[in-house]
NUZA-579819 format. One record per atom (N, C-alpha, C): residue in three letters; atom name; y, x, z; residue number from 1. Coordinates in nm, 4 decimals. Each point is the difference from the previous one (the first is absolute). Example, Ala and Ser with C-alpha at 12.3 -4.5 7.8 and 13.67 -1.06 7.14 Angstrom:
! NUZA-579819
+------+------+----------+----------+----------+-----+
| type | atom |    north |     east |       up | seq |
+------+------+----------+----------+----------+-----+
|  Ala |    N |  -0.5690 |   1.3190 |   0.7800 |   1 |
|  Ala |   CA |   0.1190 |  -0.0890 |   0.0000 |   1 |
|  Ala |    C |   0.1200 |   0.0900 |   0.0000 |   1 |
|  Ser |    N |   0.1050 |  -0.0350 |  -0.0720 |   2 |
|  Ser |   CA |   0.1190 |   0.0820 |   0.0060 |   2 |
|  Ser |    C |   0.1090 |  -0.0770 |   0.0730 |   2 |
+------+------+----------+----------+----------+-----+
END
This chain:
! NUZA-579819
+------+------+----------+----------+----------+-----+
| type | atom |    north |     east |       up | seq |
+------+------+----------+----------+----------+-----+
|  Met |    N |  -1.2064 |  -0.8122 |   0.1957 |   1 |
|  Met |   CA |   0.1341 |   0.0429 |  -0.0397 |   1 |
|  Met |    C |   0.0456 |  -0.0858 |  -0.1138 |   1 |
|  Ala |    N |   0.1270 |  -0.0312 |   0.0022 |   2 |
|  Ala |   CA |   0.0577 |  -0.0812 |  -0.1058 |   2 |
|  Ala |    C |   0.0735 |   0.0919 |  -0.1002 |   2 |
|  Leu |    N |  -0.0090 |  -0.0318 |  -0.1279 |   3 |
|  Leu |   CA |   0.0692 |   0.0747 |  -0.1053 |   3 |
|  Leu |    C |   0.1384 |  -0.0618 |  -0.0184 |   3 |
|  Leu |    N |   0.1028 |   0.0805 |   0.0223 |   4 |
|  Leu |   CA |   0.1369 |  -0.0481 |  -0.0172 |   4 |
|  Leu |    C |   0.0371 |   0.0097 |  -0.1489 |   4 |
|  Ala |    N |   0.0680 |  -0.1027 |  -0.0501 |   5 |
|  Ala |   CA |   0.0447 |   0.0000 |  -0.1402 |   5 |
|  Ala |    C |   0.1150 |   0.0949 |  -0.0144 |   5 |
|  Glu |    N |  -0.0039 |   0.0788 |  -0.1043 |   6 |
|  Glu |   CA |   0.1070 |   0.0969 |  -0.0300 |   6 |
|  Glu |    C |   0.1226 |  -0.0721 |  -0.0532 |   6 |
|  Gln |    N |   0.1164 |   0.0416 |   0.0497 |   7 |
|  Gln |   CA |   0.1254 |  -0.0562 |  -0.0483 |   7 |
|  Gln |    C |   0.0864 |   0.1182 |  -0.0494 |   7 |
|  Ile |    N |   0.0450 |  -0.0121 |  -0.1231 |   8 |
|  Ile |   CA |   0.0737 |   0.1120 |  -0.0618 |   8 |
|  Ile |    C |   0.1469 |  -0.0129 |   0.0214 |   8 |
|  Ile |    N |   0.0615 |   0.1128 |   0.0470 |   9 |
|  Ile |   CA |   0.1425 |   0.0105 |   0.0251 |   9 |
|  Ile |    C |   0.0660 |   0.0375 |  -0.1352 |   9 |
|  Val |    N |   0.0956 |  -0.0806 |  -0.0416 |  10 |
|  Val |   CA |   0.0701 |   0.0256 |  -0.1246 |  10 |
|  Val |    C |   0.1509 |   0.0221 |   0.0256 |  10 |
|  Glu |    N |   0.0702 |   0.0425 |  -0.1025 |  11 |
|  Glu |   CA |   0.1441 |   0.0297 |   0.0122 |  11 |
|  Glu |    C |   0.0781 |  -0.1160 |   0.0600 |  11 |
|  Ala |    N |  -0.0368 |  -0.1210 |  -0.0389 |  12 |
|  Ala |   CA |   0.0750 |  -0.1187 |   0.0484 |  12 |
|  Ala |    C |  -0.0325 |  -0.0340 |   0.1469 |  12 |
|  Gly |    N |  -0.0972 |   0.0714 |   0.0567 |  13 |
|  Gly |   CA |  -0.0374 |  -0.0258 |   0.1391 |  13 |
|  Gly |    C |  -0.1192 |  -0.0951 |   0.0117 |  13 |
|  Ile |    N |  -0.0419 |  -0.0198 |   0.1225 |  14 |
|  Ile |   CA |  -0.1157 |  -0.0820 |   0.0266 |  14 |
|  Ile |    C |   0.0189 |  -0.0707 |   0.1325 |  14 |
|  Ala |    N |  -0.0444 |  -0.1208 |   0.0074 |  15 |
|  Ala |   CA |  -0.0066 |  -0.0731 |   0.1275 |  15 |
|  Ala |    C |  -0.1495 |  -0.0079 |   0.0305 |  15 |
|  Pro |    N |  -0.0517 |   0.0971 |   0.0801 |  16 |
|  Pro |   CA |  -0.1457 |   0.0059 |   0.0192 |  16 |
|  Pro |    C |  -0.0571 |  -0.1227 |   0.0646 |  16 |
|  Ser |    N |  -0.1212 |  -0.0342 |  -0.0377 |  17 |
|  Ser |   CA |  -0.0771 |  -0.1021 |   0.0659 |  17 |
|  Ser |    C |  -0.0868 |   0.0651 |   0.1037 |  17 |
|  Phe |    N |  -0.0066 |  -0.0498 |   0.1209 |  18 |
|  Phe |   CA |  -0.0735 |   0.0609 |   0.1074 |  18 |
|  Phe |    C |  -0.1244 |  -0.0828 |   0.0313 |  18 |
|  Ala |    N |  -0.1069 |   0.0651 |   0.0354 |  19 |
|  Ala |   CA |  -0.1255 |  -0.0615 |   0.0449 |  19 |
|  Ala |    C |  -0.0221 |   0.0402 |   0.1419 |  19 |
|  Ala |    N |  -0.0726 |  -0.0837 |   0.0727 |  20 |
|  Ala |   CA |  -0.0361 |   0.0311 |   0.1386 |  20 |
|  Ala |    C |  -0.0933 |   0.1202 |  -0.0009 |  20 |
|  Ala |    N |   0.0283 |   0.0962 |   0.0881 |  21 |
|  Ala |   CA |  -0.0872 |   0.1161 |   0.0136 |  21 |
|  Ala |    C |  -0.1381 |  -0.0463 |   0.0500 |  21 |
|  Ala |    N |  -0.1031 |   0.0533 |  -0.0674 |  22 |
|  Ala |   CA |  -0.1396 |  -0.0416 |   0.0324 |  22 |
|  Ala |    C |  -0.0480 |   0.0741 |   0.1231 |  22 |
|  Gly |    N |  -0.0702 |  -0.0698 |   0.0873 |  23 |
|  Gly |   CA |  -0.0537 |   0.0586 |   0.1241 |  23 |
|  Gly |    C |  -0.0901 |   0.1171 |  -0.0262 |  23 |
|  Gly |    N |  -0.0780 |  -0.0001 |  -0.1104 |  24 |
|  Gly |   CA |  -0.0878 |   0.1089 |  -0.0335 |  24 |
|  Gly |    C |   0.0643 |   0.1039 |  -0.0864 |  24 |
|  Gly |    N |   0.1303 |  -0.0146 |  -0.0278 |  25 |
|  Gly |   CA |   0.0735 |   0.0918 |  -0.0851 |  25 |
|  Gly |    C |   0.0179 |  -0.0537 |  -0.1428 |  25 |
|  Asp |    N |   0.0747 |   0.0790 |  -0.0760 |  26 |
|  Asp |   CA |   0.0292 |  -0.0399 |  -0.1369 |  26 |
|  Asp |    C |  -0.0206 |   0.1217 |  -0.0896 |  26 |
|  Thr |    N |  -0.0088 |  -0.0289 |  -0.1324 |  27 |
|  Thr |   CA |  -0.0042 |   0.1045 |  -0.1006 |  27 |
|  Thr |    C |   0.1025 |  -0.0341 |  -0.1074 |  27 |
|  Phe |    N |   0.0442 |   0.0998 |  -0.0751 |  28 |
|  Phe |   CA |   0.0882 |  -0.0263 |  -0.1157 |  28 |
|  Phe |    C |  -0.0202 |   0.1085 |  -0.1024 |  28 |
|  Ala |    N |   0.0237 |  -0.0338 |  -0.1253 |  29 |
|  Ala |   CA |  -0.0169 |   0.0944 |  -0.1110 |  29 |
|  Ala |    C |   0.1059 |   0.1102 |   0.0138 |  29 |
|  Asn |    N |  -0.0395 |   0.1221 |  -0.0400 |  30 |
|  Asn |   CA |   0.0900 |   0.1116 |   0.0107 |  30 |
|  Asn |    C |  -0.0109 |   0.0920 |  -0.1181 |  30 |
|  Asp |    N |   0.1132 |   0.0215 |  -0.0681 |  31 |
|  Asp |   CA |   0.0044 |   0.0950 |  -0.1105 |  31 |
|  Asp |    C |   0.0927 |   0.1166 |   0.0343 |  31 |
|  Gly |    N |   0.0352 |   0.0117 |   0.1258 |  32 |
|  Gly |   CA |   0.0912 |   0.1057 |   0.0442 |  32 |
|  Gly |    C |   0.1406 |  -0.0501 |   0.0206 |  32 |
|  Asp |    N |   0.0311 |  -0.1212 |  -0.0465 |  33 |
|  Asp |   CA |   0.1321 |  -0.0562 |   0.0161 |  33 |
|  Asp |    C |  -0.0008 |  -0.1219 |   0.0897 |  33 |
|  Ala |    N |  -0.1044 |  -0.0194 |   0.0789 |  34 |
|  Ala |   CA |  -0.0130 |  -0.1175 |   0.0831 |  34 |
|  Ala |    C |   0.0715 |   0.0210 |   0.1339 |  34 |
|  Leu |    N |   0.0549 |  -0.1095 |   0.0489 |  35 |
|  Leu |   CA |   0.0668 |  -0.0028 |   0.1294 |  35 |
|  Leu |    C |  -0.0587 |  -0.1179 |   0.0806 |  35 |
|  Leu |    N |   0.0000 |   0.0112 |   0.1307 |  36 |
|  Leu |   CA |  -0.0446 |  -0.1128 |   0.0872 |  36 |
|  Leu |    C |   0.1173 |  -0.0426 |   0.0862 |  36 |
|  Tyr |    N |   0.0426 |  -0.1237 |  -0.0146 |  37 |
|  Tyr |   CA |   0.1135 |  -0.0527 |   0.0768 |  37 |
|  Tyr |    C |  -0.0611 |  -0.0831 |   0.1131 |  37 |
|  Val |    N |   0.0306 |   0.0325 |   0.1252 |  38 |
|  Val |   CA |  -0.0518 |  -0.0696 |   0.1149 |  38 |
|  Val |    C |   0.1177 |  -0.0601 |   0.0779 |  38 |
|  Lys |    N |  -0.0172 |  -0.1312 |   0.0309 |  39 |
|  Lys |   CA |   0.1000 |  -0.0708 |   0.0828 |  39 |
|  Lys |    C |  -0.0726 |  -0.0454 |   0.1258 |  39 |
|  Asn |    N |   0.0561 |   0.0408 |   0.1150 |  40 |
|  Asn |   CA |  -0.0588 |  -0.0369 |   0.1286 |  40 |
|  Asn |    C |   0.0876 |  -0.1085 |   0.0667 |  40 |
|  Gly |    N |  -0.0411 |  -0.1227 |  -0.0091 |  41 |
|  Gly |   CA |   0.0693 |  -0.1086 |   0.0602 |  41 |
|  Gly |    C |  -0.0433 |  -0.0307 |   0.1450 |  41 |
|  Gly |    N |  -0.0911 |   0.0861 |   0.0493 |  42 |
|  Gly |   CA |  -0.0560 |  -0.0193 |   0.1348 |  42 |
|  Gly |    C |   0.0862 |   0.0555 |   0.1110 |  42 |
|  Gly |    N |  -0.0444 |  -0.0151 |   0.1214 |  43 |
|  Gly |   CA |   0.0750 |   0.0374 |   0.1171 |  43 |
|  Gly |    C |  -0.0298 |   0.1414 |   0.0471 |  43 |
|  Gly |    N |  -0.0958 |   0.0686 |  -0.0626 |  44 |
|  Gly |   CA |  -0.0329 |   0.1355 |   0.0395 |  44 |
|  Gly |    C |  -0.0188 |   0.0909 |  -0.1241 |  44 |
|  Ser |    N |   0.0048 |   0.1306 |   0.0261 |  45 |
|  Ser |   CA |  -0.0191 |   0.0973 |  -0.1074 |  45 |
|  Ser |    C |  -0.1401 |  -0.0042 |  -0.0578 |  45 |
|  Val |    N |  -0.0134 |   0.0230 |  -0.1298 |  46 |
|  Val |   CA |  -0.1274 |   0.0015 |  -0.0675 |  46 |
|  Val |    C |  -0.0159 |   0.1375 |  -0.0691 |  46 |
|  Thr |    N |  -0.1172 |   0.0616 |   0.0136 |  47 |
|  Thr |   CA |  -0.0264 |   0.1240 |  -0.0675 |  47 |
|  Thr |    C |  -0.0744 |  -0.0245 |  -0.1316 |  47 |
|  Val |    N |   0.0550 |   0.0587 |  -0.1085 |  48 |
|  Val |   CA |  -0.0604 |  -0.0138 |  -0.1323 |  48 |
|  Val |    C |  -0.0682 |   0.1304 |  -0.0301 |  48 |
|  Thr |    N |  -0.1270 |  -0.0070 |  -0.0413 |  49 |
|  Thr |   CA |  -0.0734 |   0.1201 |  -0.0350 |  49 |
|  Thr |    C |  -0.0466 |  -0.0084 |  -0.1454 |  49 |
|  Ile |    N |   0.0507 |   0.0933 |  -0.0823 |  50 |
|  Ile |   CA |  -0.0426 |   0.0118 |  -0.1362 |  50 |
|  Ile |    C |  -0.0990 |   0.1122 |  -0.0072 |  50 |
|  Thr |    N |  -0.1267 |  -0.0324 |  -0.0346 |  51 |
|  Thr |   CA |  -0.1115 |   0.0913 |   0.0135 |  51 |
|  Thr |    C |  -0.0026 |   0.1038 |  -0.1097 |  51 |
|  Ala |    N |  -0.0023 |   0.1289 |   0.0402 |  52 |
|  Ala |   CA |  -0.0188 |   0.1087 |  -0.0949 |  52 |
|  Ala |    C |  -0.1459 |  -0.0014 |  -0.0421 |  52 |
|  Gln |    N |  -0.0280 |   0.0100 |  -0.1290 |  53 |
|  Gln |   CA |  -0.1346 |  -0.0017 |  -0.0473 |  53 |
|  Gln |    C |  -0.0541 |   0.1461 |  -0.0215 |  53 |
|  Ala |    N |   0.0875 |   0.0857 |  -0.0494 |  54 |
|  Ala |   CA |  -0.0367 |   0.1427 |  -0.0171 |  54 |
|  Ala |    C |   0.0526 |   0.0756 |   0.1183 |  54 |
|  Val |    N |  -0.0764 |   0.0061 |   0.1068 |  55 |
|  Val |   CA |   0.0486 |   0.0604 |   0.1238 |  55 |
|  Val |    C |   0.0081 |   0.1511 |  -0.0085 |  55 |
|  Ser |    N |  -0.0869 |   0.0618 |  -0.0789 |  56 |
|  Ser |   CA |   0.0003 |   0.1460 |  -0.0144 |  56 |
|  Ser |    C |   0.0341 |   0.0344 |  -0.1430 |  56 |
|  Leu |    N |   0.1096 |   0.0664 |  -0.0223 |  57 |
|  Leu |   CA |   0.0458 |   0.0332 |  -0.1345 |  57 |
|  Leu |    C |   0.0142 |   0.1517 |  -0.0151 |  57 |
|  Thr |    N |  -0.0212 |   0.0468 |  -0.1185 |  58 |
|  Thr |   CA |   0.0273 |   0.1416 |  -0.0312 |  58 |
|  Thr |    C |   0.1179 |   0.0030 |  -0.0957 |  58 |
|  Val |    N |   0.1084 |   0.0624 |   0.0459 |  59 |
|  Val |   CA |   0.1244 |   0.0046 |  -0.0769 |  59 |
|  Val |    C |   0.0111 |   0.1430 |  -0.0594 |  59 |
|  Pro |    N |   0.0159 |   0.0126 |  -0.1322 |  60 |
|  Pro |   CA |   0.0132 |   0.1294 |  -0.0574 |  60 |
|  Pro |    C |   0.1192 |   0.0786 |   0.0641 |  60 |
|  Gly |    N |  -0.0268 |   0.1214 |   0.0386 |  61 |
|  Gly |   CA |   0.1034 |   0.0852 |   0.0631 |  61 |
|  Gly |    C |   0.0186 |  -0.0262 |   0.1453 |  61 |
|  Arg |    N |  -0.0594 |  -0.1079 |   0.0541 |  62 |
|  Arg |   CA |   0.0184 |  -0.0318 |   0.1415 |  62 |
|  Arg |    C |  -0.1316 |  -0.0099 |   0.0710 |  62 |
|  Gly |    N |  -0.1116 |  -0.0135 |  -0.0733 |  63 |
|  Gly |   CA |  -0.1340 |  -0.0079 |   0.0635 |  63 |
|  Gly |    C |  -0.0318 |  -0.1398 |   0.0475 |  63 |
|  Ala |    N |  -0.0918 |  -0.0015 |   0.0998 |  64 |
|  Ala |   CA |  -0.0501 |  -0.1292 |   0.0486 |  64 |
|  Ala |    C |   0.1080 |  -0.0658 |   0.0931 |  64 |
|  Met |    N |   0.0152 |  -0.1288 |  -0.0153 |  65 |
|  Met |   CA |   0.0947 |  -0.0758 |   0.0829 |  65 |
|  Met |    C |  -0.0659 |  -0.1311 |   0.0422 |  65 |
|  Thr |    N |   0.0467 |  -0.0547 |   0.1086 |  66 |
|  Thr |   CA |  -0.0504 |  -0.1260 |   0.0469 |  66 |
|  Thr |    C |   0.1111 |  -0.1069 |  -0.0228 |  66 |
|  Lys |    N |  -0.0406 |  -0.1076 |  -0.0598 |  67 |
|  Lys |   CA |   0.0942 |  -0.1076 |  -0.0284 |  67 |
|  Lys |    C |  -0.0123 |  -0.1048 |   0.1102 |  67 |
|  Ala |    N |   0.1059 |  -0.0292 |   0.0701 |  68 |
|  Ala |   CA |  -0.0024 |  -0.1018 |   0.1055 |  68 |
|  Ala |    C |   0.0261 |  -0.1377 |  -0.0573 |  68 |
|  Asn |    N |  -0.0361 |  -0.1008 |   0.0748 |  69 |
|  Asn |   CA |   0.0352 |  -0.1369 |  -0.0339 |  69 |
|  Asn |    C |   0.1528 |  -0.0101 |  -0.0020 |  69 |
|  Ala |    N |   0.0511 |  -0.0933 |  -0.0762 |  70 |
|  Ala |   CA |   0.1422 |  -0.0281 |  -0.0047 |  70 |
|  Ala |    C |   0.0233 |  -0.1258 |   0.0796 |  70 |
|  Gly |    N |   0.1276 |  -0.0373 |   0.0144 |  71 |
|  Gly |   CA |   0.0386 |  -0.1228 |   0.0701 |  71 |
|  Gly |    C |   0.0858 |   0.0306 |   0.1208 |  71 |
|  Gly |    N |   0.0077 |  -0.0976 |   0.0875 |  72 |
|  Gly |   CA |   0.0806 |   0.0139 |   0.1186 |  72 |
|  Gly |    C |   0.0311 |  -0.1359 |   0.0621 |  72 |
|  Ala |    N |   0.0843 |   0.0057 |   0.0992 |  73 |
|  Ala |   CA |   0.0319 |  -0.1201 |   0.0721 |  73 |
|  Ala |    C |   0.1077 |  -0.0833 |  -0.0722 |  73 |
|  Val |    N |  -0.0136 |  -0.1322 |   0.0099 |  74 |
|  Val |   CA |   0.1025 |  -0.0940 |  -0.0472 |  74 |
|  Val |    C |   0.0380 |  -0.0797 |   0.1245 |  74 |
|  Ala |    N |   0.1228 |   0.0257 |   0.0462 |  75 |
|  Ala |   CA |   0.0469 |  -0.0665 |   0.1209 |  75 |
|  Ala |    C |   0.0077 |  -0.1499 |  -0.0134 |  75 |
|  Ala |    N |  -0.0025 |  -0.0708 |   0.1107 |  76 |
|  Ala |   CA |   0.0175 |  -0.1437 |   0.0003 |  76 |
|  Ala |    C |   0.1232 |  -0.0439 |  -0.0751 |  76 |
|  Gly |    N |  -0.0136 |  -0.0942 |  -0.0932 |  77 |
|  Gly |   CA |   0.1142 |  -0.0476 |  -0.0717 |  77 |
|  Gly |    C |   0.0502 |   0.0896 |  -0.1138 |  77 |
|  Ala |    N |  -0.0714 |   0.1117 |  -0.0245 |  78 |
|  Ala |   CA |   0.0450 |   0.0998 |  -0.0974 |  78 |
|  Ala |    C |  -0.0802 |  -0.0091 |  -0.1286 |  78 |
|  Asp |    N |   0.0543 |   0.0633 |  -0.1031 |  79 |
|  Asp |   CA |  -0.0668 |   0.0198 |  -0.1312 |  79 |
|  Asp |    C |  -0.0176 |   0.1542 |  -0.0190 |  79 |
|  Arg |    N |  -0.1013 |   0.0367 |  -0.0752 |  80 |
|  Arg |   CA |  -0.0190 |   0.1388 |  -0.0346 |  80 |
|  Arg |    C |  -0.0739 |   0.0112 |  -0.1296 |  80 |
|  Val |    N |   0.0411 |   0.0922 |  -0.0847 |  81 |
|  Val |   CA |  -0.0671 |   0.0225 |  -0.1295 |  81 |
|  Val |    C |  -0.0710 |   0.1367 |   0.0101 |  81 |
|  Phe |    N |  -0.1235 |   0.0007 |  -0.0397 |  82 |
|  Phe |   CA |  -0.0848 |   0.1205 |  -0.0001 |  82 |
|  Phe |    C |  -0.0330 |   0.0387 |  -0.1435 |  82 |
|  Gly |    N |  -0.0111 |   0.1298 |  -0.0265 |  83 |
|  Gly |   CA |  -0.0436 |   0.0501 |  -0.1287 |  83 |
|  Gly |    C |   0.1053 |   0.0894 |  -0.0635 |  83 |
|  Pro |    N |  -0.0245 |   0.0449 |  -0.1208 |  84 |
|  Pro |   CA |  -0.1183 |  -0.0194 |  -0.0837 |  84 |
|  Pro |    C |  -0.1211 |   0.0773 |   0.0532 |  84 |
|  Phe |    N |  -0.1137 |  -0.0276 |  -0.0595 |  85 |
|  Phe |   CA |  -0.1252 |   0.0587 |   0.0443 |  85 |
|  Phe |    C |  -0.0679 |   0.0747 |  -0.1139 |  85 |
|  Pro |    N |  -0.0122 |   0.1314 |   0.0102 |  86 |
|  Pro |   CA |  -0.0710 |   0.0764 |  -0.1016 |  86 |
|  Pro |    C |  -0.1422 |  -0.0497 |  -0.0202 |  86 |
|  Pro |    N |  -0.0393 |  -0.0427 |  -0.1190 |  87 |
|  Pro |   CA |  -0.1315 |  -0.0551 |  -0.0217 |  87 |
|  Pro |    C |  -0.1155 |   0.0936 |   0.0464 |  87 |
|  Ala |    N |   0.0133 |   0.1285 |  -0.0250 |  88 |
|  Ala |   CA |  -0.1062 |   0.0929 |   0.0396 |  88 |
|  Ala |    C |  -0.0272 |   0.0012 |   0.1510 |  88 |
|  Ser |    N |   0.1030 |  -0.0389 |   0.0735 |  89 |
|  Ser |   CA |  -0.0128 |   0.0045 |   0.1471 |  89 |
|  Ser |    C |  -0.0349 |  -0.1363 |   0.0611 |  89 |
|  Phe |    N |   0.0463 |  -0.1107 |  -0.0640 |  90 |
|  Phe |   CA |  -0.0105 |  -0.1322 |   0.0623 |  90 |
|  Phe |    C |  -0.0830 |  -0.1024 |  -0.0730 |  90 |
|  Asn |    N |  -0.0310 |   0.0212 |  -0.1276 |  91 |
|  Asn |   CA |  -0.0793 |  -0.1005 |  -0.0734 |  91 |
|  Asn |    C |  -0.1457 |   0.0046 |   0.0361 |  91 |
|  Asn |    N |  -0.0587 |  -0.1221 |   0.0144 |  92 |
|  Asn |   CA |  -0.1423 |  -0.0063 |   0.0169 |  92 |
|  Asn |    C |  -0.0641 |  -0.0015 |  -0.1383 |  92 |
|  Ala |    N |  -0.1315 |  -0.0198 |  -0.0095 |  93 |
|  Ala |   CA |  -0.0672 |   0.0019 |  -0.1286 |  93 |
|  Ala |    C |   0.0472 |  -0.1086 |  -0.0935 |  93 |
|  Ser |    N |   0.0618 |  -0.1046 |   0.0514 |  94 |
|  Ser |   CA |   0.0497 |  -0.1081 |  -0.0833 |  94 |
|  Ser |    C |   0.1470 |   0.0206 |  -0.0416 |  94 |
|  Gly |    N |   0.0586 |   0.1120 |   0.0325 |  95 |
|  Gly |   CA |   0.1389 |   0.0303 |  -0.0332 |  95 |
|  Gly |    C |   0.0975 |  -0.0754 |   0.0902 |  95 |
|  Gln |    N |  -0.0445 |  -0.0312 |   0.1194 |  96 |
|  Gln |   CA |   0.0828 |  -0.0783 |   0.0956 |  96 |
|  Gln |    C |   0.0272 |   0.0788 |   0.1273 |  96 |
|  Val |    N |   0.1076 |  -0.0336 |   0.0651 |  97 |
|  Val |   CA |   0.0348 |   0.0532 |   0.1323 |  97 |
|  Val |    C |  -0.0420 |  -0.1002 |   0.1023 |  97 |
|  Ala |    N |  -0.0599 |   0.0498 |   0.1111 |  98 |
|  Ala |   CA |  -0.0418 |  -0.0913 |   0.1096 |  98 |
|  Ala |    C |   0.0963 |   0.0175 |   0.1196 |  98 |
|  Val |    N |   0.0353 |  -0.1124 |   0.0565 |  99 |
|  Val |   CA |   0.0943 |  -0.0050 |   0.1121 |  99 |
|  Val |    C |  -0.0521 |  -0.0889 |   0.1098 |  99 |
|  Thr |    N |   0.0212 |   0.0409 |   0.1249 | 100 |
|  Thr |   CA |  -0.0372 |  -0.0843 |   0.1152 | 100 |
|  Thr |    C |   0.1236 |  -0.0104 |   0.0905 | 100 |
|  Tyr |    N |  -0.0077 |  -0.0968 |   0.0881 | 101 |
|  Tyr |   CA |   0.1142 |  -0.0296 |   0.0903 | 101 |
|  Tyr |    C |  -0.0564 |  -0.0126 |   0.1418 | 101 |
|  Ser |    N |   0.0791 |   0.0439 |   0.1012 | 102 |
|  Ser |   CA |  -0.0437 |  -0.0117 |   0.1380 | 102 |
|  Ser |    C |   0.0100 |  -0.1426 |   0.0478 | 102 |
|  Gly |    N |   0.0746 |  -0.0851 |  -0.0701 | 103 |
|  Gly |   CA |   0.0124 |  -0.1414 |   0.0259 | 103 |
|  Gly |    C |   0.0536 |  -0.0671 |  -0.1266 | 103 |
|  Val |    N |  -0.0294 |  -0.1305 |  -0.0158 | 104 |
|  Val |   CA |   0.0435 |  -0.0687 |  -0.1228 | 104 |
|  Val |    C |   0.0789 |  -0.1235 |   0.0267 | 104 |
|  Thr |    N |   0.0170 |  -0.0371 |   0.1267 | 105 |
|  Thr |   CA |   0.0752 |  -0.1198 |   0.0300 | 105 |
|  Thr |    C |   0.1428 |   0.0144 |  -0.0468 | 105 |
|  Ser |    N |   0.0437 |  -0.0887 |  -0.0859 | 106 |
|  Ser |   CA |   0.1328 |  -0.0015 |  -0.0564 | 106 |
|  Ser |    C |   0.0344 |   0.1236 |  -0.0844 | 106 |
|  Val |    N |  -0.1011 |   0.0665 |  -0.0502 | 107 |
|  Val |   CA |   0.0207 |   0.1158 |  -0.0887 | 107 |
|  Val |    C |  -0.0306 |  -0.0409 |  -0.1439 | 107 |
|  Thr |    N |   0.0978 |   0.0275 |  -0.0896 | 108 |
|  Thr |   CA |  -0.0187 |  -0.0287 |  -0.1392 | 108 |
|  Thr |    C |   0.0197 |   0.1288 |  -0.0809 | 108 |
|  Val |    N |  -0.0640 |   0.0033 |  -0.1177 | 109 |
|  Val |   CA |  -0.0006 |   0.1186 |  -0.0814 | 109 |
|  Val |    C |   0.0141 |  -0.0308 |  -0.1481 | 109 |
|  Ala |    N |   0.0504 |   0.1016 |  -0.0750 | 110 |
|  Ala |   CA |   0.0118 |  -0.0113 |  -0.1430 | 110 |
|  Ala |    C |  -0.0323 |   0.1351 |  -0.0606 | 110 |
|  Ala |    N |  -0.0782 |   0.0025 |  -0.1073 | 111 |
|  Ala |   CA |  -0.0321 |   0.1207 |  -0.0732 | 111 |
|  Ala |    C |   0.0990 |   0.0086 |  -0.1191 | 111 |
|  Leu |    N |   0.0780 |   0.1006 |  -0.0044 | 112 |
|  Leu |   CA |   0.1017 |   0.0154 |  -0.1035 | 112 |
|  Leu |    C |  -0.0311 |   0.1251 |  -0.0859 | 112 |
|  Arg |    N |   0.0462 |  -0.0042 |  -0.1258 | 113 |
|  Arg |   CA |  -0.0198 |   0.1192 |  -0.0833 | 113 |
|  Arg |    C |   0.1277 |   0.0192 |  -0.0792 | 113 |
|  Leu |    N |   0.0432 |   0.1266 |  -0.0074 | 114 |
|  Leu |   CA |   0.1137 |   0.0330 |  -0.0816 | 114 |
|  Leu |    C |  -0.0365 |  -0.0053 |  -0.1464 | 114 |
|  Arg |    N |   0.0768 |  -0.0684 |  -0.0778 | 115 |
|  Arg |   CA |  -0.0318 |  -0.0111 |  -0.1424 | 115 |
|  Arg |    C |   0.0312 |   0.1357 |  -0.0641 | 115 |
|  Gln |    N |  -0.0929 |   0.0466 |  -0.0829 | 116 |
|  Gln |   CA |   0.0205 |   0.1255 |  -0.0682 | 116 |
|  Gln |    C |   0.1073 |  -0.0163 |  -0.1066 | 116 |
|  Pro |    N |   0.0880 |   0.1015 |  -0.0161 | 117 |
|  Pro |   CA |   0.1029 |  -0.0110 |  -0.1053 | 117 |
|  Pro |    C |  -0.0626 |   0.0015 |  -0.1362 | 117 |
|  Thr |    N |   0.0614 |  -0.0675 |  -0.0942 | 118 |
|  Thr |   CA |  -0.0538 |  -0.0081 |  -0.1341 | 118 |
|  Thr |    C |   0.0815 |   0.0856 |  -0.0927 | 118 |
+------+------+----------+----------+----------+-----+
END
């Protein structure tokens, strides 16, 4: 898995830099404000799977719940932004989110983070 560099979104905007999606998947740092921007330049739909790490959760007042993976399809020629990702549900032991793709040909990705207000 490749670690995607975090790019911070600021008031003035951002022109994200995209990296080729890795065949074995990617990871990116997550503090709860992370987003994953996926561009599918290929000729077919690609399924993006963001892996839930805490599959079984206990929520006060609601009891035990199952957390499903996030993600979805990105149609041919389309862009899609996923997130944000609650750290308790999606972060691995390194504080990162893991993502895989059903195909990577002509698929590029960027890890974005909302800048916290000061």
